N, C-alpha and C positions, 0 to 999 in steps of 0.2 A: 323078758320085756313084753308088756301088754300091747295089743294091737293099736290102741289109741295113742300110746306113747310113741310107737314106731311112726305113725302118721305125722305127729307134730315135730319130729326130728328131721323132716325132709327140708333140704335147702331151698330157698326161694329161687325161682328161675323166670326168665322172660326171654324166650327164644323165638325167632321167626325163621322158619326153614322153607327154602324154595325147592320146588319139585318140577320135573318135566310134566307136560300135559298128561302123558301116559301114566306116570306115577300118581299124579293128583287124582285122576279119574279112578284108578284102582283103589286108592284110599277112601275116596268118597263112596264108591260102590260097597266096600267092606263095611263102612259106617252105616250106610243105608240098610244093608242086610241085617246088621246087628240091631238097629233100632226097630226095624220091621218085625224081626223075630223075637224081640224082647230079651236079647242076650247082651252080656258085657262086651264092650268094644276094646280091643287091645291094639296099641300102636307104639312103635318105637320112634322117638324123636331125639335127634342129636345124642344117641347113645343111651338114652334112658327109656325103659319100658313103662308105658302109661296104661293104667287100667281104668277105663271109663265105666262107671257102674250104670246099671239099668235106670236108676233113679235120677240120672243127670237131666239137666234142663237145657233145651236147645233154643237158640235165638239167631236172628240174622240182623246185622248192624250195617247201616249205610252211612258213610261219611263223605262230605264234599268240602274241599278247601281250594279256592281259586279254580284252576283248570284240572285238578286231580280229584278223582273219585275212588272210593274204596268200599268193597263189600266184605264183611267178615262173618263167617259162619262160626258161631261161638257155642261151646259146650261147657257148662259149669256144673260143679257139684262140690259138696263139702265132705271132707274126710273126718267125720265125727267118730 
């Protein structure tokens, strides 16, 4: 199987995982270290290992609805 075929066979997912403050800080610190050093970031979410490539794009999103506010740190890339 070719690498590109393998990527397109991945099942769609939409998971939100909650972490303790300590766990969240550790993950952010590992992400920051990877971005700063220009290396791939690896993370396991709900039983699946995710490999974030160096070419990924980073953004911060702010949402407000009624009395609720949300900030999302987003990492996006394409598996071409």
